[in-house]
Backbone as CSV, one residue per row, in Angstrom:
resi,resn,N_x,N_y,N_z,CA_x,CA_y,CA_z,C_x,C_y,C_z
1,MET,87.472,-15.401,81.146,88.458,-14.362,81.618,89.936,-14.874,81.557
2,SER,90.074,-16.103,81.890,91.616,-16.647,81.677,92.120,-16.692,80.311
3,THR,91.024,-17.006,79.351,91.442,-17.105,77.972,91.970,-15.670,77.523
4,ARG,91.084,-14.632,78.001,91.615,-13.214,77.620,92.813,-12.718,78.154
5,ALA,93.118,-13.243,79.435,94.385,-12.839,80.003,95.392,-13.547,79.381
6,GLU,95.069,-14.774,78.971,96.229,-15.371,78.297,96.703,-14.919,76.866
7,ASN,95.548,-14.390,76.225,95.770,-13.815,74.857,96.547,-12.484,75.120
8,ARG,96.115,-11.721,76.193,96.734,-10.486,76.306,98.430,-10.896,76.735
9,ALA,98.589,-11.689,77.492,99.924,-12.116,77.823,100.711,-12.548,76.591
10,ALA,100.017,-13.342,75.724,100.804,-13.740,74.522,101.173,-12.562,73.598
11,ALA,100.160,-11.732,73.481,100.338,-10.478,72.759,101.590,-9.586,73.311
12,ALA,101.587,-9.514,74.619,102.586,-8.718,75.147,104.126,-9.341,74.935
13,HIS,104.143,-10.662,75.150,105.284,-11.534,74.818,105.815,-11.354,73.333
14,HIS,104.759,-11.395,72.438,105.136,-11.178,71.103,105.756,-9.802,70.724
15,LYS,105.230,-8.766,71.406,105.725,-7.474,71.336,107.191,-7.339,71.748
16,VAL,107.396,-7.915,72.874,108.780,-7.784,73.535,109.742,-8.534,72.806
17,ALA,109.253,-9.804,72.192,110.139,-10.496,71.335,110.414,-9.817,69.961
18,ALA,109.513,-9.144,69.303,109.867,-8.337,68.184,110.563,-7.191,68.450
19,ALA,110.317,-6.504,69.646,111.309,-5.339,69.758,112.823,-5.907,70.046
20,ARG,112.889,-7.175,70.744,114.273,-7.597,70.718,115.001,-7.984,69.436
21,ARG,114.054,-8.607,68.510,114.753,-8.899,67.184,114.919,-7.794,66.404
22,PHE,114.334,-6.592,66.551,114.487,-5.458,65.700,115.763,-5.019,65.557
23,PRO,116.722,-4.722,66.578,118.007,-4.442,66.369,118.811,-5.215,65.458
24,ASN,118.747,-6.673,65.736,119.359,-7.514,64.811,118.896,-7.604,63.482
25,GLU,117.653,-7.399,63.147,117.167,-7.195,61.929,117.681,-5.908,61.198
26,ALA,117.691,-4.788,61.966,118.150,-3.462,61.406,119.614,-3.515,60.927
27,LEU,120.300,-4.622,61.611,121.770,-4.660,61.367,121.860,-5.201,59.979
28,LEU,120.893,-6.027,59.488,120.971,-6.547,58.178,120.873,-5.465,56.984
29,LEU,120.359,-4.347,57.374,120.205,-3.282,56.492,121.350,-2.556,56.277
30,VAL,122.376,-2.464,57.213,123.420,-1.582,57.245,124.226,-1.615,55.805
31,PRO,124.585,-2.729,55.404,125.331,-2.950,53.986,124.503,-2.136,52.936
32,ALA,123.154,-2.433,52.992,122.390,-1.759,51.855,122.283,-0.287,52.124
33,VAL,122.336,0.154,53.213,122.312,1.569,53.463,123.575,2.263,53.176
34,ILE,124.702,1.479,53.451,125.971,2.042,53.080,126.286,2.093,51.486
35,PHE,125.724,1.049,50.897,125.777,1.077,49.396,125.113,2.258,48.644
36,VAL,123.837,2.408,49.369,122.962,3.477,48.785,123.516,4.973,48.930
37,VAL,124.014,5.111,50.307,124.887,6.391,50.524,125.921,6.555,49.618
38,ALA,126.695,5.539,49.402,128.084,5.686,48.796,127.852,5.835,47.230
39,THR,126.878,5.197,46.610,126.507,5.294,45.208,125.492,6.202,44.749
40,VAL,124.627,6.649,45.490,123.502,7.495,45.230,123.582,8.975,45.872
41,VAL,123.404,8.912,47.248,123.142,9.971,47.975,124.576,10.866,48.011
42,TYR,125.463,10.149,48.249,126.872,11.003,48.095,127.233,11.702,46.818
43,PRO,127.130,11.029,45.561,127.340,11.605,44.421,126.187,12.758,43.982
44,LEU,125.028,12.432,44.558,123.959,13.412,44.333,124.310,14.718,45.008
45,LEU,124.518,14.567,46.386,124.860,15.893,47.217,126.252,16.516,46.592
46,TYR,127.121,15.785,46.173,128.338,16.331,45.650,128.088,17.066,44.261
47,ASN,127.179,16.582,43.652,126.910,17.149,42.222,126.185,18.621,42.624
48,ILE,125.309,18.590,43.499,124.501,19.797,43.884,125.458,20.683,44.574
49,SER,126.355,20.263,45.437,127.354,21.294,45.901,128.131,21.901,44.891
50,GLN,128.533,21.085,43.737,129.569,21.567,42.851,129.069,22.824,42.002
51,SER,127.539,22.763,42.016,126.836,23.814,41.150,127.027,25.305,41.826
52,PHE,127.554,25.240,42.971,127.637,26.627,43.679,129.117,26.885,43.519
53,PHE,129.898,26.345,42.839,131.443,26.707,42.829,131.652,26.972,41.318
54,ASP,132.726,27.726,41.244,133.469,27.948,39.695,134.539,27.068,39.627
55,ILE,134.340,25.947,38.811,135.321,24.850,38.841,135.863,24.710,37.520
56,GLY,136.907,24.652,37.228,137.534,24.400,35.773,138.646,23.300,35.929
57,ILE,139.426,23.317,34.964,140.592,22.308,34.958,141.647,22.617,36.223
58,ALA,141.964,24.008,36.521,142.942,24.410,37.457,142.262,24.007,38.711
59,GLU,140.976,24.331,39.029,140.358,23.942,40.336,140.284,22.441,40.476
60,ILE,140.082,21.675,39.366,140.177,20.201,39.575,141.521,19.696,40.006
61,VAL,142.518,20.300,39.552,143.998,19.883,39.919,144.168,20.298,41.174
62,SER,143.894,21.561,41.572,144.292,22.062,42.834,143.339,21.656,43.965
63,GLY,142.170,21.063,43.592,141.182,20.657,44.672,140.461,21.743,45.275
64,ALA,140.431,22.940,44.893,139.759,24.156,45.427,139.036,24.839,44.298
65,GLY,137.733,24.968,44.547,136.993,25.900,43.703,136.526,27.170,44.357
66,LYS,136.178,28.155,43.564,135.869,29.325,44.128,134.228,29.433,44.328
67,TRP,133.795,29.660,45.598,132.426,29.730,45.924,131.694,30.958,45.136
68,VAL,130.733,30.746,44.371,130.058,31.677,43.642,128.419,31.672,43.937
69,GLY,127.977,30.840,44.658,126.530,30.942,45.185,125.801,30.501,43.930
70,PHE,124.686,31.473,43.669,123.865,31.054,42.593,124.114,31.827,41.231
71,GLU,125.360,32.170,41.255,125.873,32.761,39.841,125.805,31.863,38.746
72,ASN,126.253,30.617,38.985,126.053,29.666,38.031,124.738,29.422,37.537
73,TYR,123.608,29.395,38.391,122.455,29.234,38.013,121.915,30.300,37.244
74,ALA,122.128,31.625,37.675,121.867,32.729,37.007,122.407,32.838,35.585
75,ASP,123.737,32.510,35.487,124.399,32.423,34.114,123.822,31.473,33.190
76,GLN,123.459,30.226,33.584,122.730,29.240,32.760,121.289,29.625,32.454
77,LEU,120.513,30.109,33.229,119.301,30.509,33.014,119.056,31.680,32.255
78,GLN,120.278,32.444,31.776,120.220,33.487,30.879,120.737,33.148,29.523
79,ARG,121.214,31.801,29.368,121.866,31.402,28.139,120.721,30.894,27.305
80,PRO,120.655,31.257,26.009,119.583,30.685,25.058,119.966,29.176,24.837
81,GLU,121.185,28.744,24.769,121.590,27.515,24.603,120.964,26.369,25.684
82,PHE,121.005,26.975,26.905,120.474,26.158,27.878,118.907,25.872,27.766
83,TRP,118.226,27.055,27.425,116.825,26.878,27.260,116.513,26.185,26.163
84,ALA,117.293,26.184,25.016,117.000,25.389,23.823,117.256,24.060,24.023
85,ALA,118.138,23.576,24.922,118.475,22.169,25.376,117.284,21.656,26.057
86,LEU,116.910,22.495,27.075,115.790,22.092,27.891,114.412,21.830,27.062
87,GLY,114.266,22.691,26.074,113.191,22.710,25.327,113.127,21.459,24.328
88,ILE,114.321,21.129,23.830,114.383,19.852,22.953,114.338,18.657,23.946
89,SER,114.765,18.779,25.102,114.546,17.586,26.019,113.171,17.409,26.413
90,VAL,112.326,18.514,26.591,111.031,18.281,26.926,110.205,17.761,25.734
91,SER,110.399,18.229,24.484,109.757,17.852,23.202,110.150,16.471,22.835
92,TYR,111.384,16.061,23.154,111.821,14.639,22.882,111.382,13.675,23.903
93,THR,111.140,14.139,25.056,110.456,13.143,26.063,109.081,13.029,25.931
94,ALA,108.376,14.068,25.496,106.929,14.023,25.312,106.603,13.305,24.289
95,ALA,107.218,13.477,23.043,107.117,12.701,21.765,107.412,11.170,22.149
96,THR,108.458,10.853,22.860,108.982,9.546,23.059,107.775,8.815,24.038
97,VAL,107.431,9.477,24.927,106.533,8.866,25.949,105.203,8.697,25.337
98,VAL,104.639,9.591,24.671,103.251,9.335,24.009,103.352,8.239,23.094
99,LEU,104.349,8.190,22.167,104.337,7.206,21.082,104.655,5.861,21.795
100,SER,105.496,5.791,22.780,105.817,4.555,23.394,104.712,3.962,24.144
101,VAL,103.782,4.812,24.708,102.680,4.202,25.455,101.633,3.783,24.420
102,ILE,101.491,4.337,23.290,100.519,4.124,22.161,100.913,2.775,21.648
103,VAL,102.396,2.647,21.194,102.952,1.400,20.818,102.776,0.247,21.739
104,ALA,102.961,0.554,22.988,102.974,-0.558,23.820,101.507,-0.993,24.194
105,LEU,100.652,-0.173,24.188,99.289,-0.453,24.278,98.722,-1.278,22.990
106,LEU,99.148,-0.902,21.955,98.868,-1.635,20.774,99.358,-3.219,20.609
107,LEU,100.542,-3.299,21.078,101.362,-4.392,21.099,100.590,-5.380,22.337
108,ALA,100.234,-4.745,23.542,99.726,-5.488,24.552,98.385,-5.935,24.067
109,GLN,97.643,-5.188,23.407,96.254,-5.763,22.900,96.385,-6.741,21.894
110,LEU,97.388,-6.702,21.107,97.571,-7.643,20.085,97.982,-8.998,20.587
111,PHE,98.894,-8.941,21.580,99.007,-10.246,22.288,98.164,-10.753,23.206
112,GLN,97.029,-10.172,23.404,95.839,-10.709,24.199,95.178,-11.593,23.046
113,LEU,95.146,-11.408,21.961,94.659,-12.466,21.015,95.294,-13.834,20.898
114,ASN,94.705,-14.745,20.510,95.214,-16.061,20.463,95.880,-16.264,19.227
115,ILE,97.052,-15.692,19.222,97.977,-15.885,17.898,99.137,-16.934,18.165
116,PRO,99.124,-17.702,17.406,100.304,-18.914,17.313,101.572,-18.200,17.467
117,GLY,102.269,-18.587,18.500,103.783,-18.218,18.922,103.767,-16.885,19.435
118,ARG,102.639,-16.344,20.212,102.816,-14.918,20.664,103.808,-14.859,21.747
119,ASP,103.778,-15.845,22.544,104.797,-15.963,23.688,106.437,-15.729,23.044
120,TYR,106.683,-16.216,21.962,107.920,-16.128,21.333,108.193,-14.707,20.694
121,MET,107.013,-14.277,20.012,107.135,-13.019,19.505,107.355,-11.854,20.473
122,ARG,106.469,-12.022,21.720,106.588,-10.941,22.866,108.032,-11.116,23.312
123,ALA,108.783,-12.075,23.384,110.019,-12.259,23.920,111.038,-11.659,22.907
124,LEU,110.802,-11.743,21.668,111.629,-11.163,20.703,111.437,-9.697,20.692
125,ILE,110.225,-9.137,20.990,110.071,-7.738,21.008,110.815,-7.209,22.345
126,LEU,110.708,-7.973,23.382,111.340,-7.617,24.523,112.914,-7.412,24.484
127,LEU,113.612,-8.027,23.508,115.072,-7.854,23.200,115.454,-6.373,22.934
128,ALA,114.450,-5.643,22.565,114.903,-4.144,22.175,115.140,-3.436,23.461
129,TRP,114.371,-3.948,24.702,114.721,-3.320,25.843,115.780,-4.057,26.554
130,ILE,116.076,-5.181,26.241,117.216,-5.965,27.076,118.545,-5.467,26.455
131,ILE,118.723,-5.506,25.133,120.062,-5.315,24.592,120.674,-3.986,25.055
132,PRO,122.174,-4.106,25.179,122.765,-2.736,25.625,122.388,-1.448,24.626
133,THR,122.365,-0.297,25.307,121.970,0.759,24.180,123.099,1.067,23.299
134,VAL,124.220,0.821,23.635,125.393,1.070,22.739,125.166,0.207,21.379
135,ILE,124.536,-1.152,21.512,124.371,-1.756,20.289,123.200,-1.246,19.477
136,SER,121.990,-1.154,20.249,120.880,-0.566,19.518,121.076,0.649,18.914
137,ALA,121.675,1.691,19.560,121.976,2.875,18.853,122.870,2.928,17.699
138,ASN,123.923,1.953,17.747,124.665,1.863,16.547,124.110,1.052,15.364
139,VAL,123.009,0.320,15.681,122.324,-0.398,14.671,121.598,0.672,14.000
140,TRP,120.661,1.587,14.836,119.889,2.636,14.298,120.992,3.451,13.399
141,ARG,121.968,3.793,13.723,122.909,4.656,13.028,123.292,4.118,11.731
142,TRP,123.555,2.723,11.739,123.720,2.086,10.462,122.624,1.943,9.592
143,LEU,121.460,1.744,10.184,120.250,1.496,9.172,119.975,2.992,8.541
144,LEU,120.151,4.087,9.176,120.062,5.450,8.765,121.082,6.105,8.105
145,ASP,122.235,5.437,7.945,123.471,5.916,7.209,123.183,6.471,5.906
146,GLY,123.478,7.593,5.457,123.373,8.073,4.033,123.850,7.296,2.937
147,SER,125.216,6.784,3.168,125.828,6.107,2.100,125.644,4.572,1.977
148,TYR,125.512,3.931,3.068,125.496,2.443,2.957,124.152,1.997,3.868
149,GLY,123.275,2.771,4.367,122.198,2.449,5.241,121.275,1.479,4.682
150,LEU,120.606,0.537,5.465,119.653,-0.207,4.930,118.414,0.622,4.382
151,LEU,118.106,1.455,5.246,116.821,2.289,4.797,116.977,2.945,3.482
152,ASN,118.308,3.577,3.079,118.306,4.036,1.850,118.368,3.025,0.683
153,GLY,118.983,1.887,0.879,119.025,0.792,0.161,117.626,0.170,-0.352
154,MET,116.810,0.084,0.696,115.292,-0.304,0.392,114.747,0.696,-0.416
155,LEU,114.805,1.987,-0.121,114.122,3.120,-0.749,114.547,3.087,-2.292
156,ARG,115.889,3.012,-2.358,116.383,2.934,-3.921,115.889,1.719,-4.560
157,MET,115.730,0.564,-3.853,115.216,-0.599,-4.564,113.863,-0.417,-5.096
158,PHE,112.964,0.318,-4.367,111.661,0.410,-4.742,111.414,1.802,-5.466
159,GLY,112.468,2.519,-5.896,112.473,3.648,-6.804,111.933,5.053,-6.049
160,ILE,111.958,4.902,-4.626,111.410,6.045,-3.938,112.484,7.182,-3.953
161,ILE,113.648,6.905,-3.858,114.923,7.892,-3.983,115.923,7.372,-4.862
162,ASP,116.650,8.436,-5.406,117.697,8.233,-6.314,118.859,8.322,-5.747
163,GLY,119.308,9.321,-4.970,120.578,9.343,-4.494,120.523,8.954,-2.919
164,ASP,121.692,9.712,-2.281,121.683,9.287,-0.803,121.058,10.411,-0.083
165,VAL,120.226,10.004,0.874,119.643,10.795,1.891,120.227,10.598,3.254
166,PHE,120.848,11.610,3.941,121.468,11.656,5.213,120.313,12.038,6.242
167,TRP,119.686,10.998,6.736,118.625,11.165,7.667,119.143,11.640,8.938
168,LEU,120.344,11.453,9.496,120.878,12.023,10.636,121.570,13.294,10.431
169,GLY,121.626,13.841,9.146,122.284,14.967,8.827,121.270,16.285,8.555
170,GLU,120.051,16.013,8.808,118.943,17.175,8.695,118.272,17.294,10.110
171,PRO,117.990,18.426,10.500,117.394,18.677,12.007,116.108,17.672,12.253
172,VAL,115.317,17.998,11.244,113.888,17.306,11.507,114.086,15.878,11.421
173,THR,114.713,15.131,10.466,114.809,13.801,10.268,115.616,13.156,11.426
174,ALA,116.617,14.006,11.938,117.510,13.526,12.995,116.531,13.422,14.289
175,PHE,115.867,14.505,14.627,115.015,14.337,15.677,114.064,13.253,15.627
176,ILE,113.381,13.152,14.538,112.505,11.974,14.271,113.217,10.748,14.611
177,ALA,114.338,10.473,14.097,115.121,9.318,14.119,115.393,9.018,15.588
178,VAL,115.855,9.967,16.393,116.268,9.566,17.781,114.998,9.172,18.653
179,VAL,113.860,9.944,18.272,112.543,9.617,18.948,112.174,8.126,18.551
180,ALA,112.371,7.833,17.236,111.939,6.381,16.804,112.835,5.375,17.509
181,ALA,114.145,5.699,17.724,115.141,4.685,18.364,114.718,4.579,19.674
182,SER,114.235,5.653,20.372,113.821,5.525,21.861,112.510,4.817,22.038
183,VAL,111.643,4.948,21.163,110.474,4.457,21.071,110.643,2.867,21.035
184,TRP,111.341,2.518,20.057,111.808,1.113,19.859,112.355,0.544,21.037
185,THR,113.178,1.280,21.957,113.787,0.581,23.048,112.751,0.581,24.241
186,PHE,111.940,1.764,24.415,111.197,1.751,25.585,109.803,0.936,25.521
187,ALA,109.229,1.105,24.326,107.912,0.492,24.206,107.724,-0.961,24.717
188,PRO,108.836,-1.913,24.473,108.488,-3.269,25.096,108.374,-3.326,26.675
189,LEU,109.009,-2.349,27.309,108.783,-2.192,28.773,107.252,-1.881,28.933
190,GLY,106.930,-0.836,28.337,105.462,-0.515,28.482,104.441,-1.602,28.084
191,MET,104.764,-2.489,27.105,104.124,-3.559,26.652,103.990,-4.568,27.856
192,ILE,105.044,-4.855,28.469,104.834,-5.709,29.736,104.058,-5.313,30.769
193,LEU,104.184,-3.942,31.191,103.372,-3.448,32.227,101.919,-3.401,31.825
194,LEU,101.501,-2.880,30.494,100.243,-2.981,30.008,99.616,-4.307,29.964
195,THR,100.481,-5.365,29.504,99.959,-6.650,29.321,99.468,-7.173,30.815
196,ALA,100.235,-6.903,31.878,99.886,-7.146,33.105,98.495,-6.605,33.642
197,GLY,98.371,-5.313,33.145,96.969,-4.499,33.534,95.884,-5.176,32.699
198,LEU,96.216,-5.656,31.572,95.022,-6.184,30.701,94.573,-7.441,31.069
199,GLN,95.490,-8.126,31.832,95.199,-9.435,32.210,94.493,-9.508,33.557
200,SER,94.618,-8.228,34.162,93.932,-8.081,35.553,92.435,-7.801,35.294
201,ILE,91.879,-7.372,34.002,90.664,-6.935,33.800,89.812,-8.129,33.746
202,PRO,88.708,-8.444,34.459,87.776,-9.473,34.480,87.154,-9.720,33.078
203,HIS,87.291,-10.997,32.593,86.708,-11.061,31.019,85.203,-11.064,31.083
204,SER,84.506,-11.232,32.417,83.121,-11.148,32.330,82.564,-9.811,31.945
205,LEU,83.359,-8.886,32.199,83.072,-7.375,31.857,82.946,-7.397,30.275
206,TYR,83.915,-7.898,29.556,83.745,-7.863,28.096,82.492,-8.685,27.643
207,GLU,82.346,-9.881,28.166,81.231,-10.716,27.807,79.892,-9.969,28.029
208,ALA,79.678,-9.330,29.147,78.560,-8.624,29.430,78.228,-7.550,28.440
209,ALA,79.385,-6.754,28.031,79.339,-5.775,26.942,79.057,-6.393,25.582
210,MET,79.346,-7.497,25.310,79.094,-8.005,24.011,77.580,-8.474,23.910
211,VAL,77.289,-8.975,25.253,75.867,-9.315,25.103,74.831,-8.212,24.897
212,ASP,75.401,-6.831,25.564,74.612,-5.843,25.222,74.743,-5.084,23.859
213,GLY,75.552,-5.592,23.078,75.876,-5.253,21.742,76.851,-4.168,21.573
214,ALA,77.697,-4.222,22.508,78.942,-3.167,22.393,79.903,-3.435,21.407
215,SER,80.322,-2.660,20.453,81.455,-2.902,19.540,82.553,-3.161,20.220
216,ARG,83.718,-3.544,19.350,85.141,-3.554,20.016,85.536,-2.220,20.372
217,TRP,85.406,-1.246,19.634,85.905,0.034,20.081,85.072,0.590,21.362
218,GLN,83.926,0.325,21.333,83.132,0.738,22.576,83.698,-0.027,23.811
219,ARG,83.863,-1.297,23.636,84.520,-2.216,24.779,85.766,-1.476,25.088
220,PHE,86.596,-0.943,24.242,87.986,-0.610,24.560,87.846,0.768,25.353
221,LEU,86.951,1.695,24.912,86.825,2.988,25.524,86.096,3.051,26.875
222,ASN,85.200,1.918,26.985,84.401,2.094,28.173,84.757,0.925,29.288
223,ILE,85.677,0.102,28.811,86.144,-1.000,29.781,87.625,-1.003,29.877
224,THR,88.220,-1.113,28.746,89.703,-1.258,28.831,90.469,0.045,29.506
225,VAL,90.019,1.204,28.720,90.799,2.354,29.098,90.550,2.680,30.604
226,PRO,89.214,2.745,31.098,89.150,3.181,32.479,89.771,2.160,33.453
227,ALA,89.777,0.787,32.956,90.404,-0.121,33.920,92.010,-0.073,33.850
228,LEU,92.550,0.368,32.919,94.027,0.625,32.648,94.433,1.731,33.057
229,LYS,93.684,2.858,33.387,94.104,4.200,33.801,95.321,4.125,34.736
230,PRO,95.065,3.530,35.898,96.216,3.439,36.924,97.615,2.956,36.190
231,VAL,97.361,2.086,35.556,98.653,1.259,35.041,99.170,2.228,33.758
232,LEU,98.184,2.864,33.199,98.751,3.881,31.978,99.457,4.938,32.612
233,TYR,99.044,5.583,33.803,99.739,6.499,34.464,100.891,6.061,35.042
234,THR,101.143,5.029,35.533,102.411,4.492,36.150,103.538,4.201,34.879
235,THR,102.807,3.653,33.840,103.769,3.381,32.675,104.313,4.664,31.987
236,ALA,103.447,5.612,31.904,103.895,6.885,31.378,104.882,7.598,32.343
237,PHE,104.608,7.417,33.553,105.636,8.020,34.526,106.941,7.427,34.528
238,LEU,106.904,6.074,34.460,108.306,5.443,34.402,108.975,5.571,33.079
239,LEU,108.280,5.871,31.925,109.014,6.092,30.698,109.327,7.440,30.742
240,PHE,108.801,8.485,31.364,109.215,9.859,31.382,110.415,9.811,32.124
241,ILE,110.638,9.035,33.256,111.980,9.116,33.910,113.006,8.429,33.203
242,TYR,112.723,7.477,32.402,113.812,6.781,31.619,114.203,7.538,30.515
243,THR,113.091,8.336,29.983,113.497,9.060,28.677,114.056,10.322,29.055
244,PHE,113.712,11.096,30.171,114.178,12.379,30.167,115.766,12.488,30.579
245,LYS,116.269,11.393,31.243,117.539,11.148,31.477,118.430,10.479,30.612
246,THR,117.819,10.157,29.314,118.520,9.432,28.305,119.834,10.430,27.777
247,PHE,120.661,9.613,27.620,122.069,10.270,27.183,122.679,9.535,26.007
248,ASP,122.810,8.231,26.094,123.512,7.429,25.270,123.055,7.157,23.943
249,THR,121.762,6.973,23.854,121.148,6.853,22.501,121.490,7.943,21.625
250,ILE,121.210,9.229,22.027,121.286,10.469,21.315,122.832,10.841,21.100
251,PHE,123.591,10.649,22.198,125.094,10.885,22.011,125.726,9.945,20.947
252,LEU,125.326,8.743,20.899,125.813,7.724,19.978,125.460,7.961,18.531
253,MET,123.993,8.294,18.365,123.445,8.381,17.169,123.863,9.867,16.486
254,THR,123.693,10.900,17.076,123.829,12.309,16.608,124.856,13.272,17.275
255,GLY,125.236,12.777,18.582,126.172,13.655,19.246,125.332,15.072,19.633
256,GLY,124.028,15.014,19.618,123.304,16.317,19.784,123.116,17.191,18.509
257,GLY,123.684,16.781,17.385,123.477,17.493,16.185,122.460,16.900,15.384
258,PRO,122.229,17.456,14.111,122.972,18.531,13.449,122.558,19.867,14.013
259,GLY,123.416,20.679,14.212,123.140,22.211,14.511,122.545,22.090,15.791
260,GLY,122.661,21.427,16.812,121.874,21.382,18.136,120.557,20.779,18.057
261,ALA,120.045,20.144,16.904,118.667,19.874,16.801,118.288,18.649,17.755
262,THR,119.220,17.922,18.289,118.912,16.725,19.175,119.908,16.983,20.495
263,LYS,120.243,18.181,20.812,121.133,18.440,21.915,120.218,18.506,23.144
264,ILE,119.844,17.381,23.814,118.918,17.445,24.890,119.884,17.815,26.092
265,LEU,119.282,17.991,27.231,119.947,18.494,28.527,121.112,17.690,28.993
266,PRO,121.006,16.386,28.958,122.192,15.640,29.274,123.355,15.781,28.327
267,VAL,123.112,16.043,27.132,124.172,16.173,26.106,124.739,17.535,26.306
268,TYR,123.905,18.560,26.656,124.363,19.996,26.887,125.142,19.705,28.293
269,ALA,124.903,19.164,29.242,125.580,18.982,30.401,127.127,18.418,30.135
270,TYR,127.033,17.291,29.267,128.333,16.757,28.949,129.152,17.620,28.259
271,GLU,128.678,18.637,27.453,129.563,19.485,26.614,130.257,20.572,27.511
272,GLN,129.213,20.907,28.507,129.814,21.864,29.465,130.903,21.287,30.316
273,ALA,130.759,20.113,30.716,131.777,19.473,31.554,133.075,19.062,30.886
274,PHE,132.933,18.233,29.684,133.954,17.471,29.111,134.533,18.120,27.808
275,ILE,133.800,19.175,27.279,134.376,20.019,26.204,134.884,21.214,26.684
276,PHE,133.965,22.006,27.290,134.363,23.375,27.886,134.989,23.396,29.108
277,PHE,135.051,22.222,29.923,135.550,22.045,31.221,134.914,23.095,32.172
278,LYS,133.593,23.293,32.137,132.866,24.109,33.029,132.122,23.276,33.913
279,PHE,132.907,22.678,35.010,132.089,21.663,35.619,131.027,22.232,36.584
280,GLY,131.338,23.460,37.110,130.144,23.916,37.975,128.998,24.353,37.192
281,LYS,129.098,24.755,35.893,127.847,25.171,35.037,127.225,23.688,34.651
282,ALA,128.094,22.773,34.307,127.474,21.515,34.045,126.733,20.866,35.141
283,ALA,127.151,21.105,36.340,126.414,20.659,37.450,125.132,21.158,37.829
284,VAL,124.894,22.624,37.199,123.720,23.126,37.268,122.566,22.485,36.345
285,ALA,123.217,22.043,35.056,122.334,21.337,34.130,121.853,19.847,34.745
286,THR,122.824,19.225,35.416,122.482,17.861,35.849,121.494,17.945,37.043
287,THR,121.738,19.173,37.831,120.744,19.380,38.989,119.466,19.537,38.595
288,ILE,119.143,20.244,37.527,117.807,20.494,36.997,117.409,19.268,36.392
289,LEU,118.180,18.326,35.895,117.672,17.158,35.492,117.156,16.300,36.550
290,LEU,117.628,16.446,37.782,117.146,15.949,38.933,115.715,16.511,39.459
291,VAL,115.711,17.870,39.385,114.667,18.650,39.961,113.226,18.329,39.332
292,ILE,113.383,18.401,37.951,112.228,18.313,37.234,111.561,16.822,37.330
293,PRO,112.175,15.644,37.459,111.519,14.503,37.700,111.178,14.337,39.076
294,THR,111.886,14.873,40.100,111.596,14.842,41.555,110.259,15.505,41.656
295,VAL,110.098,16.760,40.994,108.979,17.551,41.323,107.643,16.694,40.850
296,LEU,107.926,16.027,39.569,106.857,15.206,38.926,106.318,14.093,39.751
297,SER,107.413,13.447,40.434,107.163,12.299,41.271,106.367,12.524,42.408
298,ILE,106.718,13.878,43.103,105.846,14.336,44.207,104.416,14.387,43.736
299,LEU,104.278,15.081,42.630,102.842,15.309,42.144,102.078,13.982,41.912
300,TYR,102.854,12.983,41.290,102.415,11.869,41.008,102.063,10.972,42.138
301,PHE,102.828,10.903,43.184,102.427,10.197,44.418,101.442,10.801,45.278
302,HIS,101.298,12.250,45.110,100.194,12.866,45.778,98.916,12.593,45.182
303,SER,98.901,12.580,43.820,97.648,12.196,43.094,97.090,10.851,43.549
304,ILE,98.094,9.924,43.560,97.794,8.577,43.893,97.130,8.424,45.279
305,LYS,97.756,9.182,46.220,97.241,9.116,47.571,95.818,9.958,47.587
306,LYS,95.790,11.033,46.878,94.417,11.566,46.756,93.287,10.754,46.221
307,GLU,93.757,9.853,45.124,92.601,8.879,44.604,92.467,7.707,45.641
308,GLU,93.307,7.282,46.327,93.170,6.311,47.364,92.196,6.809,48.538
309,ARG,92.254,8.090,48.748,91.397,8.571,49.820,89.885,8.867,49.359
310,SER,89.919,9.256,48.068,88.533,9.514,47.666,87.699,8.185,47.288
């Protein structure tokens, strides 16, 4: 009985001590909270509030905009250019995410093999994700330049083309080019995530399947894919967030052209704000850029919780 009483007293003392420490520990979070509010929450709320005002250069100078409510939203939702930019954003994001996951999975599977120098090769591939976007976008623009680009030079060397081909000057090839550049950038991140997932699969499962006579393809479909499913979902979700908000790669490579073929929603918002000086309407586009990933995030985490409960 005395041991139980001592345990209860110790537990009560521990709770009291933890309660006393909590205010001091909470104070340590104050700088982080202030930083997040100043750099994330306030700009976010400010952008949303601006979407309800008619703001141009004059309003920026005077510091007062006219309240228009949901007129900016109604105006943008009636514009074919807005829907075209949203459609291109969805197409660009879907193509980039699907191809990035496929390339990342192939690379992760490749580096599971006992290849000499695979760690160095993996590090070199990861450079595509590490280097600044302004460098990678300009490299791709140089490679695809119609007059002195490396791709045209190689194709002329092998006699595939005779003259200059302006890859970034045609709608279809320009769209393919920006998708390829984005896949080249994002696939290494997916490779790292999927490599971690592959290494967590017990090798005994593969050994048992090999004993049963399963082929490499059967082992991939029946062991690798089911075991990697949570990591695949997480990888695709993260790549979607990175891709859907992409601006710099497309802006530096094509500027949204030719003929609006690569004008995704962030580029459309940039034009509304800094070319036409319609800051309220630009805020509508950037707010929608926030809403779509937020809705998908809620659905994603809801599905995770549902799987954990089942």
